[in-house]
N, C-alpha and C positions, 0 to 999 in steps of 0.2 A: 504494500500500500504506500502511496506517495506521501512523503512528509508534508503535512498541510502548510507549514510555513514556507518550505521550499516551493510548493505549488503556488503559493501567493506571490512569491518573488518571480517565479516563471511567468505568471499572468501579467505582472507589472512590466515585464520585458517582452511580452508578446510571444512567449514560448509555449507551445501546446503541451499539456500534460497528458492528453489522451486524444485518440483519433479513431476513425472507423477505417479498416483496411479494405482492400479491393474485393474481398469476399464477404463484406458486410459485417465483419466481426469487430467488436470493441477491443481496443488495445490501450493499456495503461503504460505510459512512458516510464522507464526505470529512473530512479533518483540519480543514478550514476550518469545517465545521458543528460538529464536536466542540469546537473552540476557542471558537467564539461561544457555544455553549450552556454550556460550563463557566464562561466569564467571567460569563455572566448568573447563574450559581449562586454566584458569589463566589470561584471558584477562579482562581488565577493560571496560566492556560494557557501563558503565555510561558516558565515554568520548571516543567515538569511534575514533575520529580523532587523539587524543594523543596515543591511543592504536595501531592505524595503523602505526604511526611513530616509536613507540617502536618495533613493529614487523619488520619493515624495517631495523632498526639499529641493531637488535639482532645479526646477523652473524658478524657484524663489531666489536662487543664488545668482541669477542673471537678470538684467533689466529687461531685455527683450529676448524672445526665442530667436534662433538663428535664421529661420525661414518660415514663411507661411505661403501655401499654395491655395488659391481660391478660384472660383468659377465666375466668369464675367456675368454681370446681371444679378449677382447675389451679394448682399452685404455680408460682412463677417466681423468678428470681434477679436481683438488682440489684447491679451493681458500684459500689463507693464508693471514691473516691480521696482519700487522706489522707497526711500526712507519714509517711514510712516508719517503722514501729514504733509509731506513735501509737495510743492506744486509740480505740474507736469505739462509739457508742451510736446506735441507729436505732429508730424506731417509726412506726406509722401512726395518724394522726388521722382518724377516720371522718367522712364528710360529714354524717351525722346526729348527730354528737356522741357523748358517752359516753366511757368509759375508752379511753385509747390502747392500741394493741396493740404490744407490744415485738417487735422482729424479731430472729431468731436468726442469728448469723453462721455461715457455712458455709465449707468449705475452698476456698481459692483459692491456687494455687501459682505464679501468674504472678510473675516477678521484678519488683522495684522498677525504676523508670525515672527517669533524671535529666531533669527537666522545668524548663527555664528556670533552671538552676542549683540546683534543689532536688531531693532524692531523694524520689520519690513512690511510695507503695505502693498496692496494689489489694486491697481487702477485698470480700467478697460477703455479702449478707444474703438470706434467703429470705422471699419473700412467701407467706404461708399460703394454702391453697386455699379456705378457708372464709370469706373476706371477702365481705360483701354487695355487690350491684351498687351502683355509684355512683362519684362523683368524690371521691376521698380525697386525703390529703396525707401523703407520707412525709417525715419529718424526720430529719436526721443531725447528730450533734455529735461533734467530735474536738478536744479541747483548747479553744483559743480560736476554732475554726472551726465554723461552722454552715451548713447548707444545707437546702433543701427541694425537693421535686418533686411533680408531680401524678401520682397513681396512679388509673387508670381501670379499674374492674372491669366487664366487659361480659358479656352473656348468651351462652351457647354457641350457641343457636339460637332463631330466632323461630318462632312458631306462628300460624297463621291463626285469626281469632276465630270463635266461634259455629259456625253450620252450614257455613261455608266449609271446615271441616276434612273434612266428609263430602260436601257437595254443591257443585258449581261455582256461581259467581255470574257475573252478566253486568252490563254497564253501557255507557253511551255514552262515547266520546271526543269532546271538543268543543273547537274553537277559539272560546273564549267571545266574543271581540271580533267574530266574524263573524256571530253569531246575535242578531238584533234582535227586539224585541217592541214592542208599542204603547207600553210605558212606558219603554223604554230611550232613552238619549241618544246616537244615532249608532252606538254599539257595545253589544254584549251586556254585561250587568253582573252583579253579585252577586245581585241580586234575580231576574234571569233564570236564573242558575245554581240558585238555590233552587227556582224554579218547575219547571225541567227535572228536578231531582232528585225532587221530590214527585210529579210526573206519572209519571215512568218507574218509580218505586217502587210507587205505588199502582195504576197501570193495567197494569203489565207486570212487576212483581216484580224490578226492578233492585236491585242491591246497591251500586252506586257510579256516580259520574260523574267521569271523568278530564278535568280542564281543563288547558289550556295554562299555562305559567308566567305568573303574575300579578305578577312582580317589578316594582318601580318602575323607571321610566325618567326621564330628565331632564324637568322640568316646562316645557319650552320647545318652540318650534315650529321646524322640523317635529318632531313626536314620533316617536321611534324606532319603526318598525313591528315589528321582530323581537322576539318575547317571549323569544328566546334570547340577546339582547344587552342585558341590563338594566344600569342604573347601580349596582344593588345587588341581591343575592339575599336580603337580610335584611328588606326592607320591601316594601309592596304598592303597585302602581300605582293612584293614586286615580281614574284614569279609570274603574275598575270600580265606583265608588260609585253608588248611586241616591239623588240628593238628597232626594227625597220621603220616603225611609225614615229620614232623620235625625230623631231625636225633636224637635229644636228647630224643624223645618220647620213643624209645626202652629202654632207660636207666632209665626210671621211675621205682620206686618200683612197684611190682605186685599189691599191695594194691591200689596204686594211679591210675594205669592203669584201674583197675577194677572200681574204682570210676568214672573215666572219661567215661568208657563204659556205666555206668549206666546213666550218664547225657545225653549221646548221645541217648540212648533208650527212655528215658523220653521225650526228645525233639521231637523225631520222632513221638511219640504218640500224643503230643500236636499239631504238624504240621498237622497230618492226620485228626484232628478233625475240621480244619478250611479251608476256601476257600480263602486264601490270603498268600502272601509271608511274613513270620514271621521273619523279620530282627532282631527285638529287642530280641525276645526269643532266636534266633539263636546266636546272638552276645553275649548275657549274658552267655550262656552255653559255647560257644567257648572261650570267654575271660577267663573264670574260668579255662578251660583246659590249655590254653596257659600260664596262670600265674603259673600253676604247672610245666609246661615244662621249663619255664624261670628260675626256681630255680635249674635246673639240671646243674651241672658243665660241661663245655665244654672241649673238647680235645684241646691240643695245636694248632693243625691245625685249628680247628673251631674258637678258640680265634683270631688267626692271620687273618682269613677271615673276622671276624667281625670288627677288627681294620681297615683293609683295606677298608671295606665298609664305615666306619665312615669317614676315611680320604678322600675318593673319593667324598663323598656327602657333606662334610664340613658344613658350617654355615647353609645352607638351611635345612639340616637334623636336626641340633640342634634346629633351630627355630621351625621346625615342631613338634619335640618331646616336646619341652617346651610348645608350644601352646596346644597340646593335654592334657598334665598334668594340665595346667591352666584351660582348658575347663572342665575337670572333677570336678574341685573345684568351678569355678566361672560361668560355663555355656558356651554354644557354640558360643556366640556372643561377641567378644572382645570389641565391642563398649559399652557394658553394664558392663564391668569389672571396678574395682576401677581405677581411673585416672592414678595412678602410674604404672599400669600394661599394659596400652594401647600402650606404647612404647617398642618394643622388645629389644631395647638397654638400657633400664633403669636399674639402680642398683637394683630396687625392683624385676625385672624379674630375674636378675642374682641371687639374694638372694633366690628367690623361687626355682630356678633350683638347687641350692646347697642343700637347705633344703629337696628337693624332688628328690634327685639324682637318686634313684632307680626307681621311677615311670617314670621319664623322660627317663631313659635308657630303660625301658620296651617298650616304644613307638618307640624308635630308633631300638630296637631289632626286633620288629614286621615288620618294613620296610625291614630289612635284610632278614627275612624269606620270605616276599612277593617277594623280588627281586629274591631269589633262586627259589621259586616255579613258578614264571613267566618264568625264564630261562628254567626250566625243561619242562614246557608246550611247549615252542617254540622249544626246542631241540627235544622233542618227535615228534612234528609235522614234522619238517624237516627230521628227521631220517627215518620217515616212508613215505617219498616221496613227501611231499607237496613242491611246488615251493616257496611259501611264508610263510606258517605257520600261526601264529596268526596275525591278523590285529587288532590293537587296535583303539579305538575311542577316539578322543580328543574333549572334550566339549568346547563350545565357551567361557565360562567364569566361574566365581567362586562366592561362597556365599559372600556377602558383610561383613558378620560377621566372616568369616573364616580366616584360617592362612595366605593365600596368601595376602588377603586384609590387614592383620595385619602387616606382615613382609615387604610388598612392598607398604606401604601407599603412598610414594612419586610418585609411578608410576601409580596408579589408580586415575581416576577422581572422585570427590565427588559431591553429589547433583544431580546425573543423574543415570539412569540405562539403560541397553541394552535390546532391544527387536526386534520386527519385525513389519513393517506396516501392515495394513489390507490387506488380500489377499483372493483369492477365497475360500480357505479352512478354514482360520481363519479370518472371515470378520470383527471382532472387533479389530484385531491386537493382538500382544503378548507383554507382559512385563515380561522379564525373571528375573527381580529383581537382576541383576548382575551389578557390576560396570565395566565400560569399561577402557581399557588402555587409558591413556592420551597420544596422539601421540607424543607430544614434550618430555614428560618425558621418554617415552620408548626409543626414539632416544637418549636422554641424557644419558641413561643407556646402550647405545651401543647395544640395543636389547638383552642384556644378559638374562633378565627374560624370554623372549620368547624362546631364544636358549636353555636355561636350560630345559624348559618344553618339547620342541620337542625332544631334545637328550634323555631325561629321558624316554619318551614313546616309542622311537625307540630302546632303549637299550635291550628290551626283545621281539621284534616282527619283522615280515617281512614287516611291513608297517603300515600306520596309515590313518584312515579316519578323515578328518578335518570337524567337524560339522560346518555348516554355513560358508563355506570357503569364501563367499563373504565378511565376516567380516575382511578379510585381506586387502580388498580394501576400504570398507566403512561399518560403523555400524550405526544402527538406535538407536540414543540416545533419551531417554525420560526424560524430567525434572522431578524431584521429585514432587510427588503429581499429576502429569498429567496422562492421559490415554495413552495407547499405540499409539493412533491416533494423539497425540499431539507432536510427536517427529519429528526429521529430521535426515538426514544422515550426518555423519562426516567421512571425508576421512583419510586413512592411507597411509603410504609409502609402497604400495603393492610390489614394486620391491625389497625393502629391506626384507620384511617379507617372500615373496615367495622364494627369493634367499636363505635366511638362511634355510628355510624349505628344499629346494633342496640340499643344502650342507650337512645337517644332514642326508638326505636320502641316498646320495651317500656314506657317511661314514659308514652308517649302512647296505648298500646293500639292501635298502628297497624301496617300492613303496609308493606313496602318492595318496590318493583318496580325492577329494574335494566334499563335499556335496553342489552341486550348483543347488538345486531344489528351485522353487518358484520365487520370484521377484529378479532376478539376471540379470545384464546387459550382453548383448552378448559380449561386449568388455572384461568383466571379464572372461567369458568362453574361449574366444579366447586367452587371455594372458596365462591362466593356461595351455591350450593345447600346446602353443608354448614352455612352460617350461617342458613339459612331465608329468604334473599333470593330473591324470585321473579325469573325471567328474562322476556324478551320474545320471543315467537315470532310472526313475521309469515308468513302463509300462503305468499306468493310466494317466501320464502327457505327454507322448510322442505323440504329435499330430501335425498336419500341421497347425501351427498358422498363417502362411503366406497365407494360402489358405482357405479351407472350414472347418478347424478344425477337419478333420477326423483323425482316428488313423494313426500314422506314419507307413508306411510299414517297415517290419523288416529290409529290405535291406538298408533303409535310416537312420537307427540309426547310431550314431557316433561310431567309433571304440574305441577311447580312453575313455572308461568309465567302471564303475561298474554298470551293468544292473541288475534290479530286477523287479519283478511284484509289490511288495509292500514294505513298510518300517514300522518302529516301530511307526511312527506318524500317521499311517493309520490303519484301522482294517485289520485283516487277510483277505485274498482274499474271502473266503466263506462269510464273514460278509459284505465285501464291495459290493459284487455282490447283496446282499440282500438289500442294501441301509441302513444298520444299522448305518452308519456314519452320515447320514442325521438326523435320528431320535435322535441319541445321542446328536448332536449339537443343535437340536431344544429343547430337554429337558434341556440342560445346558444354553440356552439363548445365543448361539453363532452365530445365523444366523441374517443377516440383510435384507433378503428378505423372502417372505412367504415360509413356509415349502412345500407347494404344488408345488411351482416352483422348489425347490431344489430336491424334489422327482422325478419330471418329468425329470429334467436334469440328475439325477442318472440313471433313466430307459433308457433314450436315450443313455447315455454313455455305459451302459451294452449292449444295443442292437447293438451299433456300433461295439463293440468288437466281439460280437457273429457273426455279419455279416462278419467281417474280418476273423475270425477263420474258418467259413464255406466256405468262398471263397477260402481259402488255403487248403481245404480238411482235416482240423484238427478236425472237429466237425461234428457229424451227425445232422439230423433234430431234433431228440429227444436226449437230453443230460442231464445228472444229473449235479448237482453242482460240484461233484468231477471230472466229465469228463471235465467241463469247466476249472477248476483249472489246470488239467493236460495239457489241450490244450494251456492255456496261458503260461505255462512253456515251452512247445514245441516251441511256438512262440518265446519266449526269446532265446531259443537255436539257432534259425535261424538268430538272429541279429549278427552283427560283433563285439558286445561288447567284449572287451578283457577279462573282468572278469564278470562272471554271478553268481548271488547271489540268494540263496533260503532261504527265511525266515523259520526258524524252525517251527513256528506256522502254516504256510501254509502246511508244510509237515505232521504235526500231525492232521490237520483238525480243529485246534483251531479257535474260533470265536470272542474272546474278544480282543480289542485293548489294547496295553500296555500303550499308552499315548494319551490323547486327548488334543492337543494344545489349549491354551486359558483357561484351567482349572487347578486347583490345587488339592483341596480336594473334589470338587464336583463330581469327578470320581476317582476311586482308581488307579490313575496313578502309574505305576511302581510297583504295588503290586499284579499283576495278575499272578498266577502260570500257567505253561504250561499245557494245557488240550487237549482233542480230541473234535470232533464235538458234542459229548453228554455232554461236560462239565466235564468229568472225568479226574482226574489228570493223566499226562503222565510222567513217570520217564525216566531217561536217558536209563535205561535198556530196557524200552518199545520201545524207539526210535530205538534201535539197532535191535530189533526183529520185527519191524512193516513193514508189506507189503505195507501199505499206504505210509509210509515214503519212502520206496525204489522206489515205483512207481513215486512219484513226483520227486525224484532225477533223475531217468532215463529219465523222460520227460525233465528236465532242461538240461541234458547232450545231448539231441538230439537222444537218443537211440530209 
């Protein structure tokens, strides 16, 4: 039984002491788990009673809270703590400048408190409902004391752009690294992304292309394969650059261009001989080519553009570039560096940056190029008729040894990792090995680290998919050394996080899609829908769980979602229909019930969908696997889902999954190239000329 005082402390910090698991059973969280997580949050779990009192008094020890996020059109109240009886003045300075807005004091009958030997009173001021959207500043003054706080005014609800308000749009979902063309260097790149967008828009009326997270990873070998375990979510993996598209490439001496062409040809031969995504070989050759281009003098306009990029991205860019240069010397995990280099503000880090100025600048320069090529891909997509263009994917977290964990050490919790509890598909749970935001520390930073990430990913796209969007509400924290099943949920201020997300979306003219699949509370889905954030509906999971569990009729699907038949964490549809996902999980030891039961459930699931398709006249009595795939996509086209997504592997007939949750190297996650049903590689040029691809597209469009 949980210690009641410890449970009270956990409640004060938003830590769940109990939950209902995926099988509907009640689970009490052990005291050891609660103590470990509370300690990671900065609470003294060894003396819960004293920690509860410290928690209660914390707001009284500061004049203003660090931040307040509100919704436009709604008034709000802010409590200000001043010496008892002292006068108070408070006002708002708008982000756009202009006259300050004086704040009116409202009744507050809370009695004064003795705080650290001083009698402190609480006054309240009203935030007016008519403030414009933006990041404003509240200032307060009382005698010789002054304080300020960030005030964020966010939109009540997002709206879809253009024709998407009336007519559903469709697009591809693509793991970009897996899609190679004649021009790419071992992995698909931003030029390939632009080409796919232009082709699908002009030939098939696509409105978007959803790409995997393109966040940066360590510039060392072996390169991290998972796009969901980046070193930072703020910057881009230069692996996705196309060297020949850099403007300075054309100014290389002919001899150097010929040398680069030779590297490209040799790499193509190397890649053709293996059945995997060759990130390391590709980056090795590409980096050598980019180093040659870096040495080319830039025109005055290009110099000015680069200086502007550096000013715009400021310290975050400098920290990133320094970390990359340090990682090349000391390895990709800052926790294993010499002690004096573990602090990004140390003199030793500054000395290293000066001594390695050119290498640091090389990594800054790569980010400038990535920003340009991301912009070019988005511009090409929109210019050719896409309503949204590129949709970027935002990973849920970062590598604990990476640059974000290094430069933002005070904001991340230590001694815990993020994951997911056991569920039907990953019955042993998942540990993603990522440090979580500390909710208090993130609020103390006025959510600036989160805002910076969101603004960065939306700067080059028409929208963003938020991986595990429920993490904005609560995250599954796992104490160090424990299994994924040993964790519990920690709550976040979802109104603040979702509000900032919506504000950045309005500024970028973008859409937000939340991946809300799996163990997600209905209240979470309802709140996101109320703010105009689209959900994610995957056909295999759309069932009438309140009734007999039968497939949900197309007409009963929600409108505000991105609908698809499958996703990157499931096998392509041909493979799913065959039950390959069950056999793979059995082979990897990821099942908690007999494989015979799992296979029987998979067969029943397949049959239930075949029955639905036949009842709707979409499938004959005798049907091939390809016929079933087409019919499932025609079913998707009959749903009211505002966005409809076609997985590129489904379109080519691929059978191998990109990722098996719950595994790392037991399966070649994120290292599988795009193929057809026979296992033969499919190039981007093959996609453009494939009748099979065209047929699946037309099915998804409802043609």
